[in-house]
DRENDO-1510 file (C-alpha; in Angstrom, 1 decimal, always signed):
<recs>
REC; n; res; u; v; w
REC; 1; MET; +11.5; +46.1; -6.5 .
REC; 2; TYR; +12.6; +43.5; -3.9 .
REC; 3; ASP; +15.9; +41.9; -3.2 .
REC; 4; PRO; +16.5; +38.7; -5.2 .
REC; 5; GLN; +17.0; +36.9; -1.9 .
REC; 6; VAL; +13.4; +37.6; -1.0 .
REC; 7; TYR; +12.2; +36.0; -4.2 .
REC; 8; GLY; +14.5; +33.0; -3.5 .
REC; 9; LEU; +13.1; +32.6; +0.0 .
REC; 10; LEU; +9.5; +32.9; -1.3 .
REC; 11; GLY; +10.2; +30.3; -4.0 .
REC; 12; ALA; +11.7; +27.9; -1.4 .
REC; 13; VAL; +8.6; +28.3; +0.9 .
REC; 14; LEU; +6.3; +27.6; -2.1 .
REC; 15; LEU; +8.2; +24.5; -3.0 .
REC; 16; LEU; +8.1; +23.3; +0.6 .
REC; 17; HIS; +4.4; +23.9; +0.7 .
REC; 18; LEU; +3.9; +22.0; -2.6 .
REC; 19; GLY; +6.0; +19.1; -1.3 .
REC; 20; THR; +3.9; +18.9; +1.8 .
REC; 21; LEU; +0.6; +18.9; -0.2 .
REC; 22; VAL; +2.0; +16.1; -2.4 .
REC; 23; TYR; +3.1; +14.1; +0.7 .
REC; 24; VAL; -0.4; +14.4; +2.3 .
REC; 25; TYR; -2.1; +13.5; -1.0 .
REC; 26; ILE; +0.0; +10.3; -1.3 .
REC; 27; ARG; -0.5; +9.3; +2.3 .
REC; 28; ARG; -4.3; +9.6; +1.9 .
REC; 29; ASN; -4.7; +8.2; -1.6 .
REC; 30; GLY; -1.5; +6.1; -1.9 .
REC; 31; ASP; -2.5; +2.5; -2.7 .
REC; 32; GLU; -6.3; +2.2; -3.0 .
REC; 33; GLY; -6.2; -1.6; -3.3 .
REC; 34; SER; -4.5; -2.4; +0.0 .
REC; 35; PRO; -6.1; -2.2; +3.5 .
REC; 36; ALA; -5.3; +0.8; +5.6 .
REC; 37; PRO; -3.9; +0.6; +9.1 .
REC; 38; ASP; -6.1; +2.1; +11.8 .
REC; 39; ARG; -4.8; +4.1; +14.7 .
REC; 40; ASP; -3.9; +0.9; +16.7 .
REC; 41; GLY; -1.7; -0.3; +13.8 .
REC; 42; GLU; -4.1; -3.1; +13.0 .
REC; 43; THR; -5.1; -3.5; +9.4 .
REC; 44; VAL; -8.7; -2.6; +8.6 .
REC; 45; ASP; -10.0; -3.2; +5.1 .
REC; 46; ARG; -12.5; -0.4; +4.6 .
REC; 47; GLY; -14.3; -2.0; +1.7 .
REC; 48; THR; -15.5; -5.2; +3.5 .
REC; 49; GLU; -16.8; -6.1; +6.9 .
REC; 50; THR; -14.0; -7.0; +9.3 .
REC; 51; ALA; -13.8; -8.9; +12.5 .
REC; 52; VAL; -12.6; -7.1; +15.7 .
REC; 53; ASP; -9.4; -9.2; +15.8 .
REC; 54; ALA; -8.6; -11.6; +13.0 .
REC; 55; GLY; -7.6; -14.6; +15.2 .
REC; 56; THR; -10.1; -14.3; +18.1 .
REC; 57; GLU; -13.9; -14.1; +18.5 .
REC; 58; ALA; -15.2; -11.2; +20.5 .
REC; 59; ASP; -18.0; -11.8; +23.1 .
REC; 60; GLU; -19.9; -8.7; +21.9 .
REC; 61; THR; -19.5; -6.5; +18.9 .
REC; 62; VAL; -21.0; -3.3; +17.7 .
REC; 63; VAL; -21.6; -2.8; +13.9 .
REC; 64; CYS; -21.0; +0.8; +12.8 .
REC; 65; THR; -24.1; +2.4; +11.3 .
REC; 66; GLU; -22.0; +4.5; +9.0 .
REC; 67; CYS; -19.7; +2.0; +7.3 .
REC; 68; GLY; -20.8; -1.5; +8.6 .
REC; 69; VAL; -17.5; -2.5; +10.2 .
REC; 70; ARG; -17.7; -4.6; +13.4 .
REC; 71; ASN; -16.0; -3.2; +16.5 .
REC; 72; ALA; -15.6; -4.4; +20.0 .
REC; 73; ALA; -18.5; -3.5; +22.3 .
REC; 74; ASP; -16.2; -1.3; +24.5 .
REC; 75; TYR; -15.1; +0.9; +21.5 .
REC; 76; ARG; -16.4; +4.5; +21.6 .
REC; 77; PHE; -15.5; +5.2; +18.0 .
REC; 78; CYS; -15.5; +3.0; +14.8 .
REC; 79; ARG; -12.1; +1.6; +13.9 .
REC; 80; ALA; -12.5; +2.4; +10.2 .
REC; 81; CYS; -14.5; +5.6; +9.9 .
REC; 82; VAL; -14.2; +7.1; +13.4 .
REC; 83; ALA; -18.0; +7.5; +13.7 .
REC; 84; ASP; -19.4; +7.7; +17.3 .
REC; 85; LEU; -20.6; +4.3; +18.5 .
REC; 86; SER; -22.1; +5.4; +21.8 .
REC; 87; GLY; -25.8; +5.0; +20.7 .
REC; 88; THR; -25.3; +1.7; +18.8 .
REC; 89; PRO; -26.5; -1.5; +20.6 .
REC; 90; ALA; -24.1; -4.3; +21.1 .
REC; 91; GLN; -24.6; -7.7; +19.5 .
REC; 92; GLY; -23.5; -10.9; +21.2 .
REC; 93; GLY; -21.1; -13.6; +20.1 .
REC; 94; SER; -20.9; -15.4; +16.7 .
REC; 95; GLU; -24.4; -14.2; +15.6 .
REC; 96; ALA; -22.9; -10.8; +15.3 .
REC; 97; PHE; -20.4; -12.0; +12.7 .
REC; 98; SER; -22.9; -13.9; +10.7 .
REC; 99; ASN; -25.9; -11.5; +10.8 .
REC; 100; ALA; -24.0; -8.2; +10.4 .
REC; 101; ALA; -25.1; -5.8; +7.8 .
</recs>
């Protein structure tokens, strides 16, 4: 019906597609136990509450209503789940770290 080269090319495309799907699956679900890096390259543990920066205290923070992660007051989107933070009120200083949900 078709030339064998067409079947070979179709097989190669299907294998490439399957490889891409496996790569994406591994990137998203690779190691569930380790913290995932956010877009800035900083590590964010999505299972627990995190500080804005590990070594410094922020003056004001915003706690995400979707996942509970603390973010700097000037962030527009959550570092962990990328939810919109524009309507969330900022909390000041160390109280934000001790009273966060």
